[in-house]
N, C-alpha and C positions, 0 to 999 in steps of 0.2 A: 859884245853884244847884250843887251838888257835882255830879262826874262820876258817882258811884252815882245821885244823884237823878235825872239826866239819862238815865243807862241804864235806870234802872227806869221812868221816865216812857215814853220810846221802847221798850221791850219790851212795856209794858201797850198801847200803841196798835197795835202790831201784833198782839197777841193778839186785841185787839176785832176787827181787819178778818179775822183767821183764823177767829173765831168766826162773824162776818157770811157768810164765804165758804163755812164748813161747813153753815150751816143753809139759804144760798141753794142751794147745789149739790145739798142734798137735797130741798129744795122744789121745784126745777125738774126735777131728774133723775126725780122720782116722777110728773111731768107729761109728760115726753117719751114721744113715740111710738117713736121709733128706739132699737132696742135696744142697739146698740153706743154710741150717745152716752149712753144710759140707765147701761149698765154704766160708762163712763167717770166720769159725774158720781159714782157711787156710790164709785169707787175715789179720786175727788178730795174727797170729803166726809171719808174715812178718813184721807186723807194731811193735809188742814187740821188734824184733831184730833190727828194726832201732831206736825205743826209746833207748834202750840200748847203740847202737853205740854213739847216741848223747850224752849219759850222760858221756861214756867212754872218748869221745872227752873231755869234761869238766874237767875230771880226769887229762887227759894228760896237760890241761892248767893251771892246779893248781899243776903241777910238778909230777905226778904219772906216772912214765914211764912204770911199769909193770902192766898192768891191766888184770888180769885174774880171773873174777869174774864167780862163779857158782851159781848154785840155793841153796836153803836152804834144811835142812832136812825134815822141814814140806812140802815143794813143793813136794820132791821126794815122802814121803808119800801119798801125794793126788793123784798123778800120778798113783801110784801103787795100790791105793783104786780104781781109776778110771777103771784101767785096769781089776782089778778084778769083778767089777761091771759089765762091758761089758762082760767078760767072762761068769758071770752068768746070762745072757741076761736080765740086767738091763734096756735095752732100751735106747731110745733117752731122755725122760724125766728125768731119772736117770742121765745120762751123762751130761745134760744141768745143772741139779740140782748141782752136783759136780762142773762144770765149773763155775758156778756163786758163789760157796763157794770160789773158788779161786781168784775171782774177788773181793768179799769181801776183802780178805787179800791185793790186789793190792790197793783198794780203802783205806784201814786204813793205808799202809805203806805211800803213798802219802800225806795223811793227816797230819800224823807225820812228814814227812819230810818239808811240808810246815810250820809247827810250830817252826821249827829251824832257826835260824838266817843264812841266805845264801846270798851269793853275788846276786845282782839284776839279773844278766843275767841267772843265775842258778835257782833262784826262778821263773823267768818267764818261762823258759823253762819247768820247773816242773808244774807249772800251765795250760800251753798249753797241756801237755802231760795228766795230771790229768782230765781235760775236756773230753778227748776221753776216758779215761780209764772208767769214770762215764756213758758215753753213752754206752760203750760196756756192762757194768754191767747190764743197763737197757734192753739193746737189748737182751741179752743173758736170763735175767728173763723173758722177754717177749716170746721168742723163747720156754723156758721151759714151761711156762703158755700156750703156744699153743699146746703143744704136750700132749696126753693122758697119765696119769700115769700108 
């Protein structure tokens, strides 16, 4: 596999997890009762879309013209699970726990991507995005810990 092919495959996998995060944050955020958490999730939804767009631009630079990335099957299952928990009255703690699990996936995907050999500009972009993903994970964990189970 060429370095270009590897970079394209890696970027696509990160974009998929970003789309999962975007949809998951929107679904969970709409169910949260806490207004501060709800607002935070709305901001994160927008940020995930921006991150995906930045990576899609990198795909274009690598010669990929048709960029139509969706989420993953695991992300769809997680969103359905979050919806079910909300309908069963799981409350903010349960929803935030589900969101944290989704952030665990994003952390893992970024770590995997940065273990690959990538062009410097792409690796740097991923490192910048990863820094925020790690912060978001910790913020969501702290929000979860601040809400009674």
